[in-house]
C-alpha positions, 0 to 999 in steps of 0.5 A: 487690969492695966490703967490706960496711959495714952497721950491725949489726942491733940497732944501729939498733933499739937507738937506737930502743929507747932513744928509745921507752922514754925517751919512754914513761917521759916519757909516764907520768911527766909528770903525776906530775913536774908536767912537763905536765898540765891540772888539771881541779880548778883549770881550768888547765895545769901546765907545769914545775911552774908554773901556765900560765894565760896570765895571764888570770885573771878579775880581771886581765882585768876590770881590763885594757884590751882591748889588754892582754888581746889582747897576752897572748893573742898572746904566750902562746897564738897565737905558741907555736902559730905556732911549733910547728905549722910546726916539726912540719910541717917535721919530718914534711915532711923525715922523715915520721912519724918521731915515730911510729916513734921516739917515740910511746907507742902505736906502741911498744905496737903493736910489743910486742903484734905480737911477742907475737902473732907468738910465739903465732900466727906472725902479728902481727895477727888479720887475717892467716892463722895459720901452720899449727900456730901457732894458739896455746894457750888459755893463750897467748891468755889471757896476751896478753889480760891483757897488753893489759888491763894495758897498756890500764889503764896507758894509762887511768890515765895519761890520767886523771892528765893531768886530775886531780892524780896523787898524790891520784888514785893514793892513792885508787886504792890505798886503794880510795877512788876516786870514781864518775866517775874510776872510770867513766873508768878502766873505759871507757878500759881497755876501749877501749884493750884492744880497740884493742891486741887488734884495731886496733893498726896500723889505728888508726895507719893510719886513726884517728890524725889526727896520723899522717895529717897527718905523712903528707900533709906527707911526701908533698908532699916528693919528697926527703923521707927514706924507705926505698928499694929497690935494684931493680937487685939485686932478684935477691938477694930470690929466696931471701928469705922477705919478711923485710922485709915481715914485720918491718913493724908497719904491714904495708906493702909495704916494697919498693914505691914511696912512695905505697904506703907513705903510712903508713910510720912510718920505724921501719926494721925492714924495713932491719934485717931486710934487713941481717940477711938480707944480712949475708953479702952483700958488697954489703950490704942492699937496703933504705936510709933515704935521701932520695928522688928526685922522681918520680911515685911520691914525691909524693901527687899524681901529677906530669906527667913529660917523655917522652924524645921531647922530645929529638927533637921539641923539644916537651914530651910530657906523661905522667900517672902 
């Protein structure tokens, strides 16, 4: 009998918690620390404290030749894009939506609100049937709405700080001297984010996030891309389980199904951690694993043709469409 060598439940998720909290802090503080923002008042980017104008100020452009201007555009604008875009696609191709599950500030909010709603109703979203006797009290719903509103306001303020100088913005907010247009932006953005966090958290991640969809498409083109796999040979071990893996998934996906059914998987691995917890006393360990996939008709976006075993006897390939 083999000895189980499973990682403790919270080890995997504690690593994610560290990366998510760190990136969320970076998301909020990047404008304040002048790490990255776009200054609308001066119509230029700021990167690591330095104005990023690509050396294309109007006076220089007027005095320079077309070839010099073109070279600056190529060096400071086109080349970075040609390097960054393939890099992002390669990461997604190999690991899927790992940015979403391990870094994305929005997905961190998704998990947080899911947890709060589960404590109230036993279900992480409003679009699923509540458990009997778990509809929540008025004070609980009021608290949840307040939490979504506060998070929505912090997001709206963070987004505005990427466009306006942060310190003057915060000063005007505290002293109630905020001008009309920033006030309107904060009000509308707070409302939109609050509604998103209350009603459409994982739905936005599934269908509304263009960056997430692009990552999923890149991942689905790689048959050996890393994914959560299910040990079907030990499926009987799931008989006494309450679908803990499916319940743990923030995206509400069939975690034990094939890759195409998990197109929007964020690689958060909460299903893996849940299975490890359920099977912690099982010498054979978890049934879910995060590992490279095996190319088949279930692991790519467009179904592929497979050769039938009859080829061995006839010598001619017999194609089967997935």
